C-alpha positions in Angstrom: -175.7 -69.4 -67.3 -173.6 -68.8 -70.4 -176.4 -68.0 -72.8 -179.7 -69.5 -74.1 -177.9 -71.8 -76.5 -175.0 -72.9 -74.3 -175.4 -73.9 -70.6 -173.4 -76.1 -68.4 -174.1 -75.6 -64.6 -173.5 -78.3 -62.0 -174.0 -78.1 -58.3 -173.0 -80.9 -56.0 -173.0 -81.3 -52.2 -171.3 -84.4 -50.9 -168.5 -85.9 -48.8 -164.9 -86.0 -49.9 -164.1 -89.7 -50.4 -160.4 -89.5 -51.3 -157.5 -87.2 -50.7 -156.9 -84.9 -53.7 -154.4 -86.4 -56.2 -152.4 -84.4 -58.7 -154.0 -84.5 -62.1 -152.2 -82.1 -64.5 -150.8 -78.6 -64.9 -152.1 -76.0 -67.3 -150.7 -72.5 -67.9 -148.8 -72.7 -64.6 -151.8 -73.8 -62.6 -151.8 -77.2 -60.9 -155.1 -79.2 -60.8 -156.0 -82.0 -58.5 -158.6 -84.8 -58.7 -160.8 -85.9 -55.8 -163.8 -88.1 -55.5 -167.0 -86.7 -54.0 -169.6 -89.1 -52.6 -173.1 -87.8 -53.2 -176.1 -89.8 -51.8 -179.2 -90.6 -53.9 -182.7 -90.8 -52.5 -182.6 -94.6 -53.0 -179.8 -94.8 -50.4 -177.2 -95.6 -53.0 -174.4 -93.0 -53.7 -172.7 -91.6 -56.7 -168.9 -91.4 -56.6 -168.1 -88.4 -58.8 -164.7 -87.1 -59.9 -164.0 -83.4 -59.2 -161.2 -81.3 -60.7 -160.1 -78.4 -58.5 -157.2 -75.9 -58.6 -154.5 -76.1 -56.0 -155.7 -72.9 -54.3 -159.2 -74.4 -53.8 -158.1 -77.4 -51.7 -157.8 -76.0 -48.2 -161.2 -77.6 -47.2 -160.9 -80.7 -49.4 -160.1 -83.2 -46.6 -161.4 -86.8 -46.6 -164.7 -86.8 -44.8 -165.4 -83.1 -45.3 -168.8 -82.1 -46.6 -168.3 -79.8 -49.6 -170.5 -77.7 -52.0 -169.1 -77.7 -55.5 -170.3 -75.3 -58.2 -168.9 -75.8 -61.7 -169.3 -77.5 -65.1 -169.3 -81.1 -66.3 -166.3 -81.4 -68.6 -165.1 -84.1 -71.0 -161.4 -84.8 -71.7 -159.6 -87.1 -74.0 -158.2 -90.2 -72.3 -154.6 -90.5 -73.3 -153.8 -93.5 -71.1 -155.1 -96.1 -73.7 -157.2 -97.8 -71.0 -161.0 -97.4 -70.5 -163.3 -95.1 -72.4 -161.8 -92.5 -74.8 -163.8 -89.9 -73.1 -163.2 -89.0 -69.5 -165.7 -86.9 -67.5 -165.2 -84.8 -64.4 -166.9 -81.9 -62.7 -164.6 -78.8 -63.1 -164.9 -76.9 -59.8 -165.4 -73.1 -60.3 -166.0 -72.8 -56.5 -165.5 -75.3 -53.7 -166.6 -74.5 -50.1 -167.7 -76.2 -46.9 -171.3 -77.2 -46.6 -173.2 -77.4 -43.3 -175.5 -80.2 -44.2 -177.6 -81.7 -47.0 -177.0 -83.4 -50.3 -177.3 -82.0 -53.8 -176.8 -83.3 -57.3 -178.2 -81.0 -60.0 -177.0 -80.1 -63.5 -178.5 -78.0 -66.2 -177.2 -78.5 -69.8 -178.0 -76.9 -73.1 -176.5 -78.1 -76.4 -177.0 -80.0 -79.6 -177.3 -83.7 -80.3 -174.1 -84.9 -82.1 -175.1 -88.6 -82.6 -178.5 -90.3 -83.4 -180.4 -91.2 -80.2 -180.5 -94.9 -79.4 -183.8 -96.2 -77.9 -183.7 -99.6 -76.2 -185.3 -101.5 -73.4 -183.8 -102.9 -70.3 -184.3 -106.7 -69.5 -187.2 -105.6 -67.3 -188.9 -103.8 -70.3 -188.2 -100.2 -69.3 -187.5 -97.7 -72.1 -184.1 -96.0 -72.0 -182.5 -93.6 -74.5 -178.8 -93.0 -74.9 -177.7 -89.6 -76.3 -174.5 -87.6 -76.8 -174.8 -83.9 -76.2 -172.3 -81.4 -77.4 -172.2 -78.4 -75.1 -170.0 -75.4 -76.3 -167.3 -73.9 -74.2 -165.6 -70.6 -74.8 -162.9 -70.3 -77.5 -164.6 -72.7 -79.9 -164.2 -75.9 -77.8 -167.0 -78.2 -76.7 -167.7 -80.9 -74.1 -169.2 -84.1 -75.3 -171.5 -85.5 -72.6 -173.3 -88.9 -72.5 -176.9 -88.5 -71.4 -179.6 -91.1 -70.6 -183.3 -90.7 -70.3 -186.0 -93.1 -69.1 -189.7 -93.8 -69.8 -191.7 -91.1 -71.6 -188.6 -88.8 -71.7 -186.7 -91.5 -73.5 -189.4 -91.8 -76.1 -189.5 -88.1 -76.6 -185.8 -87.7 -76.9 -185.4 -90.6 -79.3 -187.3 -88.6 -81.9 -184.9 -85.7 -81.8 -182.6 -85.3 -84.9 -178.8 -84.9 -84.9 -178.1 -81.2 -84.6 -181.3 -80.6 -82.7 -181.1 -78.3 -79.6 -181.8 -79.8 -76.2 -182.0 -78.1 -72.8 -182.4 -80.3 -69.8 -182.1 -80.7 -66.0 -180.8 -83.8 -64.4 -178.1 -85.3 -62.2 -174.6 -86.6 -62.7 -174.3 -90.3 -61.9 -171.7 -93.0 -61.7 -172.3 -96.5 -63.0 -170.0 -99.5 -62.4 -169.7 -102.1 -65.2 -167.5 -105.0 -66.1 -165.4 -104.8 -69.3 -164.0 -107.9 -70.8 -160.4 -107.3 -71.8 -157.6 -109.6 -73.2 -156.3 -109.8 -69.6 -159.7 -110.8 -68.2 -162.7 -109.0 -66.9 -162.1 -105.5 -65.4 -164.5 -103.4 -63.2 -164.8 -99.9 -64.5 -166.8 -96.8 -63.8 -168.8 -94.8 -66.3 -170.3 -91.3 -65.7 -173.3 -89.9 -67.4 -176.2 -87.4 -67.0 -179.6 -88.8 -66.1 -182.4 -86.6 -67.3 -185.0 -85.5 -64.8 -186.9 -83.1 -67.1 -186.6 -81.2 -70.3 -186.6 -77.4 -70.2 -188.6 -76.4 -73.3 -188.8 -73.0 -74.9 -192.4 -72.4 -73.7 -191.4 -73.1 -70.1 -190.2 -75.9 -67.9 -191.9 -79.1 -68.5 -191.9 -81.3 -65.5 -191.7 -85.1 -66.1 -190.9 -87.6 -63.3 -187.8 -89.7 -63.8 -188.4 -93.4 -64.3 -185.3 -94.5 -62.5 
């Protein structure tokens, strides 16, 4: 944990879905992107992008069960296609796992946009937020967050610039985007809040999803 006002810790255990593909080079280090399949309790699965250094890839074979510890990072999309913000879990460690499944993230940062409270077609409350989580050297990650039910109502009353500390999971969501060339299927990534971590202690609230 970086400090009380800045936290970004992700832990995933899942199966490698795709062979690592070269992503970019930074300061002489080559980074690769792979997709990790992490099951949910519902039986569905999240397909999550992971960025790892070349030296971490010895165990990253398709079908391998891996444990990833790292941070959820945001990057500017320079391709001109899809969202302007690209998310991926930046692996600080990557090692074989014996069994199990895990998808947990703890974030602490400030709201950088007004929360948007809405209802789904079935009448469930949902709140969309954008959380700015500082990195070192003056940079920050801008991470989309969603909350459901009572948590959605509570977070919708937070002001821009307010501090939020939460625990949740990283999830993928497939949607259809209408483009000049026709409808395209795309994938969005976001953090689904499981509970808020308040100053007076952890406040448990069941997720509504």
